[in-house]
N, C-alpha and C positions, 0 to 999 in steps of 0.2 A: 411455655410450650403449648402447642395446639395438637391434641391427639385425636385420631379418627379411627373408624373402622370402615373398611371399604370392601366391595365385592357383592356378589349376589346374596339375597336374603337367606339367612341361615348358614352362610359360608363366608362370613366377613373375616377379613384379616386386619390385624392391628397396623396402624400407620402413624406417622408424624408429619407435620407440615413444615417444609423447609423455608428458608428465608425468602425464596422466590414464590412461595405459595403453592409449590408442588408437593404432592403426597409421596412420601417414601415408605417403603414396606418394612415394618418392624418385626415381621414374623420370625426372623432368624434370631431375634433377641428375646422376645416374649411371645407367649402363645395367645394372649388377649389383653385388652385393657380392663383388667379385673383383679380382684384379690390384692395381694401384696404389691402388685405393680402400681396401685393407687396410693400406697403408703408414702410418707416422706422419703424413705430410703429408696423405694422403687422409682419414684419420680426423679430423685436425684441421679439415679443410675441412667435413666433415659436422657436427662439433661446433659450428661457428659458425652453423649454420642454425637458425632458429626453427622447430621442427616445426609449430607452429600456422599457419605460413604455407603449409604444404603441404596438398594435398587429402587427405581421409580415405580409407582403403581401404574397400572395400565391407564392410558389416556382416556378420560371420560368415565372412569370407574364409578359405579354407584356408591354413594355414601350411606352406610347403615347408621343405626344409633351408636353414639360414641362409647357406650358401655353395653355389654350384653344384658340380657334380661335380669333385672335386679330382684332381690328378695322383696324389697319394699319400694313401691312407687307412691309416695305420699304427696298430698297437695294441701294448700291453704286457701280457704274460701274467703271471699269478701275482705281481702287484705289491703284494698285501696278505698279510702273513704268515699271518693266520688263514684267508684264502681258499686259500692254498697247502696249509695243513693239511687243510682239508675236502676238497680235491682229491686228497689222498694223495700230494702231490709235494713234493720238497725245496725249500727256499728257494733262489731263483736267486742266483748270484754276480755276475751282471750282468743288465741288463734283457733279458727275453725279447721280442724284436722280431718281429712278424709282420704280414702284410697282411690287410686286409679289402678285397674288391673295391670300387672306387669306386661301381660300380653297385648296391651294397647300400644306399646312402644313400637315405633317404626323409624325409618330414616328421615332426614330433614326434608327431602324432596320427593318422598314417596306419595302416591295418590292417597287422598282421604276417601275411604270407601264408606258411604253412608250406611248406617245400620238399617236393616230391614224394618219397615214400619215407622221409620223416623220421619219427622217433618219439621223439627225445630233444632237442627244441629247448628252449633254456634262456634265462634272462634274465641281464643284468649291467648294473647302473647304474654309469655311469662319468663322470668329468670328462674332457672333451676340450679340447685346446689347438688353436687355429687359428693357423697361421703367417701373419705379415703382411709380412715381408721375407725375401728369399732367405737361406738359411742353409746353410753348408757348413764343416765343421771348426770349429764354434763353441765357444769355451771356456765353461765353466759360468757364469762371471761376466758373460758377454754374452748368455746364452741368452734371457733375457726381453726383450731388445731386439728380438728377432725375432718376438715374439708380438703378434698383433692382439687376441686376446681368448680367451674360454672359452665352452664351452656343454656342455649335458647330452647324453649319448649312451647309448643302450641297445645294448650289444654282444651282440645276439642270436646264439646259438651252437647249432648242431646237433651235439650231443656225439658221436653215432655217426659222423658224417662227419669230425669233428675228430680223434677219438681212437681209433676202433676199426678203422680201415683204414689202408692205407699212405699216405704222402705228408704234405703240410704241413697245418697248422691252417687255412690259408686256405679249404679246402673246406667246413669247417663254419661259417665266419664270413661267407660272401659271398652268401648268397641275396638276391635282390631283396627289399627291406624289412627286411633283417636289420641295418640300421644307421640307426635313427631318430636324428636330431640336432635340437637346438633345445629350446625354441621360439625363443630369441633367441641371437644372438652378442653377448655382453656384453663390451665393451671392457675391457682390462686395468686401466684407471684406476679402474674401479668395483669391482674385486676386490682388496682390500687384501692378502690372503694366500691364494693358491690352495691352500695346504697347511693350511687351517683351515676347511674347508667340510663341513657335515653333509650326508649323502646317504642316500636311502632308496628302497625299491621295495616296492610292495604288489601282490599278486596276488589278484584277486577280493575286495578289501577286507581281506585278511590281510597283515600285515607280514611280508615275507620277508627283506629286507636293511636293515640299519641300520649306518651307518659314518661315518667322517670321513676326509677326505683327509690328515689329519695322520699316519695310520698306513700310508701308502705306504712300501714298501721303498726305492724310488727316486722322488725328487720330480720335479716338472716340469722344473726346471733341469737335473737330471742326465739325464733322458730326452731332452730336446731336444738337448743337447750330444752324447749318445751316438748318437742316430739320425743326426745330421749328420756323423758320422765315416764313414758308409757310403753316403750318398746326399745329393744336393742337395735341400733342401726349398725349395719356392717358395710364394708367397702363395696362400692358400686351402687348402693341405695341412692335413690333420687328423692329430693323434696322440691317440688315446684311451688313458687312462693306467692302466687296471686297475680291478678291482671288489672291494668288501669281501665278507665271508662272507655266506652265505645263498642261494647259487644252488641251483637245483633238483637238480643233480647231487650236491650235498652233503647233501641231506636223507635221512632214514632212515624209510621207503624213499624213493628218489629221486622227485621231482615234476617233470614236464615239461609244456610248453605243449600245450594242446589247443584245438580250435576252440571258440569261445565265451568263452574266458578273456579277462579284461581286466586290464591292467597300469597302474599309476600310479607314475611315477618323479619324484623331486624332488632337486635339489641347491640348497643355500642360495645365494641371490642369482642363480641361473641358471634359475629357473622350474620348470615341471612338464610332463611328457609324459603322455598317456593313449592307450593302444593297445588295440584289440581284435584277437584272434587268429582267423584264418580258415584253413580248409583249402582246398587246390586242388580 
């Protein structure tokens, strides 16, 4: 299944994508794509519904984030060897785990609003995992049992705030609109192997990133198990799993986002995002 949330920001309704690619309104069935809806039983209930029996969403409706604001929006740094190299950093010996503020989440095609005082905001196409059932101290062989599905994430990053001052990476990762997710939450039964997905990002029509999730240093199973050692993950939580090479910071000279830029991101089976960059 492909699950969505559509409508104005803050008033999104749950939806499902039918066989023709049209969005159908699920709000008569569930109140949101959250909680028990993401459990195996909840997803099985939705899978039994004929989308054609549901009303269509308004034509051209805005897509919001696929799940509402989570408790935890986690990310993995330097998880592709060639991205670590372009960043001038050593390969990690264990996953580099950091936070993005949940308030950074926005819809897949919403504008990216540059943070005040920023000058080095960057792009990162990433595969994100959505937790479906509570996970704590999960062994690797059980990790995918706790996954509801996957979606596309742009881990927008202000490098000056992230790397050039004191404190944690979270400062450069958490601006409102610095976490576009979607367009869809694709349930895990539709993704045969999350470690075999092509991914790309274009800036103003020029290819910047090309990669495949097969080149992750730590795969999804390892990441979920690792994160669950340190905190309890609950339904709707997001873990975005790292980016391939081609970020702006790694260019010679560096290239950073500016007002008027347009990005297009794709991951095989997970759809496409398109964002315009605007200044405050």
